[in-house]
C-alpha positions in Angstrom: 165.9 100.4 142.9 168.3 98.4 140.8 169.4 99.6 137.4 170.6 96.9 134.9 172.5 98.9 132.2 173.2 95.8 130.1 176.1 95.5 127.7 174.8 95.5 124.2 175.6 95.9 120.5 175.5 99.7 120.7 173.3 100.2 117.7 171.6 103.1 119.4 174.9 104.9 119.3 175.5 104.6 115.6 175.8 108.3 115.1 178.6 108.4 117.7 180.1 105.0 116.9 179.6 104.3 113.2 181.4 100.9 113.5 178.4 99.7 115.5 176.4 99.3 112.3 179.3 97.7 110.4 179.1 94.7 112.8 175.7 93.8 111.4 177.4 92.5 108.3 179.9 90.4 110.2 179.3 86.6 110.1 179.6 86.2 113.9 177.1 89.0 114.6 174.2 86.6 115.2 176.2 84.5 117.6 177.4 87.7 119.5 173.8 88.9 119.7 172.6 85.6 121.3 175.5 85.7 123.8 174.8 89.3 124.8 171.1 88.6 125.1 171.8 85.7 127.4 174.2 87.8 129.5 171.5 90.5 129.7 169.0 88.0 130.9 171.4 86.6 133.5 172.1 90.1 134.8 168.4 90.8 135.0 167.8 87.6 136.8 170.6 88.4 139.3 169.2 91.8 139.9 165.7 90.3 140.5 167.1 88.0 143.1 168.8 90.9 144.8 165.8 93.2 144.6 164.0 93.9 147.9 160.2 93.3 148.0 158.5 96.4 146.6 161.7 97.6 144.9 162.0 98.8 141.3 164.0 97.0 138.6 165.0 99.1 135.6 166.4 97.5 132.4 168.4 99.7 130.0 170.4 99.1 126.8 171.9 101.4 124.2 170.6 99.3 121.3 167.6 99.3 119.0 167.2 95.7 118.2 164.5 93.4 119.5 166.9 90.6 120.5 168.6 92.6 123.2 165.5 94.6 124.3 161.9 93.2 124.0 163.0 89.5 123.7 165.0 89.7 126.9 162.2 91.4 128.8 159.6 89.0 127.4 161.7 86.0 128.5 162.2 87.6 131.9 158.4 88.2 132.3 157.6 84.6 131.3 159.9 83.3 133.9 159.4 85.8 136.8 156.3 87.9 135.8 
């Protein structure tokens, strides 16, 4: 099994890191989300290439937003699924 614990915006940790929610108001947040989503996809793709036939690939983030979760998985499934 391969676990991809992707770097993310940490919105899921808002109770622990209140500043994670403050970044939503920052003008550069949208650009940063796109960059992290692309990095997450690249890490997922790299893990897929390294995965043995019959292996298990697990994708994990600590965020709640669709861009870094469902969108990355949907893009991955369109390409490799």
